[in-house]
C-alpha positions, 0 to 999 in steps of 0.5 A: 424705799420712801423718802420723807421729809423727817428722814433727811433730819434724823440724827441731825443737830437741832439748828434753832438759829436757823430755824429763827433766821427762817422764820423771821424771813418767810415772815417779814417777805409774807407781811410786805407780800400781803400789804402790796397786795391787799392795800388795793382794796382799802382805797377801792373808792378812790380808785373807782373815782379816779379810773371809772368816773360814773354817775353811779359809785356802786357800778365804780366799785364793781369795775375796780373790783373786777381789777381787783380780782384780776390780781387774783386770777394770776395766782394759780399760773404764779403758783404753777410757775414758782411751785415748780421752780421752788423745789428745783432751784431753790426757795430763795430765787423764788423769794427774790423773783416774787418780791421783785414782781410785787415792788413793779406792780405797786409802781406801776399802780402808784404810777398809773395816770387818771381816766380824767387825764389818759383816758383808758390808758390808766386802766389798762396799767392798773390791770397790768399792775395787778396781774404782776402782783398776782403772779408773785403772790401765787408763787410765794404764799404756797411755797413759804407754806410748806417751808414753814410746816416742813421745818417744824417737828411733830407737834409743831407744825400748826404753830409754825405755820400759823406764822404763814397767816399771821405775817399775812395778817400783819400785812394787811394791818399795815395797809389798814393802818397806813389808809387810815392815817392819811385818810385821817390826815389828808381828808377825803378830797386830797385822798381821792385826788392823790393821797391814795397812790401813797400806799403804793409807793411805800409798798414798792420800797418796803419789798426792795428793803426786803429784796435786798436783805433776802439776797444776803440770806443763804439758802437754808440748810434744810433745801440743801438737805432735801436735794442730797435726799432726792439725789440718793433716792433717785428715780426709784423713789415712789410716793407712799400714797398717791390718793390725793384726789379726795384730799384736794376737795378736803383742801379746797373747801377748807379754804372757803371760809379761810379766805373769807375771813380775809377777803370780806371780814377785813379787805372788804370791810372798810369800803362796805362800812364807808361806801355802803352803809354810810360809816365814817371812812376812817372809823372804819379804816380803823376798825379793821386796823384794830381787828386786823391786830388782833387777829394777827396777834391770836393766829399763833395761838390758833396754830399752837391750840391746833397742834395739841387738840387737832385740826378739825375742831378748829375749823368747826369752831370757826364754821359754827361761830360764822354761822351763828354771829355773821347775820347779828354783826353785820345787821348791827353796823347796817342798823347803827352805822356807828364806829363801834359797831365795826370794831365789835364785829372785827373783835369778836370775829376775830377769835374764830378767825384766828382760829381757823388762820392758825390751823389751815397752812398746816392742814392743807400741807399735811393733807397733800401728801407725796413728791409733788406737794410743793406744787400740789399745795401750792396751786391748791392755796393758789386756786381756792384763795382766787375762787373764794377770796379774789371774789369776795369783794365783787360778789358781796358788791354785786349782791348788794347792787341786785339786792339793794338791801347792804346785809345781803353780804351775809349770803356769801359769807353763810355760802361758804362757811357751810362748804368749810363746815361740810369739809372740816368733817373729813378731816381725819382726827390724828392728821396732826399726829401723822408724819409728813410723806 
């Protein structure tokens, strides 16, 4: 007998209130997880001045983004530990621990003393904070994505899964919004001196509120049913399909552009516009705020459409859009150095980013089959986001440093776009119609 998640729910009443509660719980948690994790990128110029005082501002940024990448390096470890834990003891304990770690990491960074006060000690503390945040994010993202998709019906997996990315983009939006407001109210001098710490303190407080809310929520009925089903089939259960090797490489390739839509188009954009090109700092941040809001709103639409037309067309649509539009949109920013050009890029690419953001979670969960789906999905997401998303800010800054040309950032974007375009060709046409196995 082969067990699938859908067999557990056959004949069971549809618990709509429980589904809505679960959706809200996972979404709110991921909003603040991604806020805490990515806000570092929005205050990178100020962190560089605080911990890496150097004659060359670009060198300081490079050092800052190395630490940014450290948080991504910790994600696979978090995925390995928490992905297995979520399958054994439940989703709730993992979500509680991950939120506690994220709050702790934010506080460590917020309180870290600058180079002028404590020398390299502050840098060590920032690295520690990023490691803690990476462990947290690595565990939460994969488990939460699987949770949403397995709760959904056969023709709703894209839509349900899209809320993971919509929440993540909303977290990026909140980080950009708060940072933009602080830049506008405090000014560049105060922001560089102490204002950059405020977003980390705010993130820690928000994480604690979510932690308290999650403590009051019981383990979901779906997880209890899954446990019961595993106890019934016991060791006799055999995977219907065990060939995840090809699926892993397809999923890994799909993450390349998906991670880039957040790592470059949103997170890196304020630094690129302000520190590299010379756009007004607050203007670049406000453009990212508006672009993030538009993307977050469109992502569920992308998931809904993918449930009807399939997963492959959505990835192809995004890849082709990025191939055609990346160079002219970035060139316009470099040439004009204007707020409106950054805003135009954010608005135009939002349609393509939302298409892949609304489809990716369900696609990866559907591709990776078998009883070890939890570990496979969590590890694939963690590795992909680490390599393609975590390296994005450093790789783009390094390219600009080596070539002396701000427009060289497009080499990274276009390279990863081609990887996803090739991977998308191998997505089965009927993947969205298949039962989870």
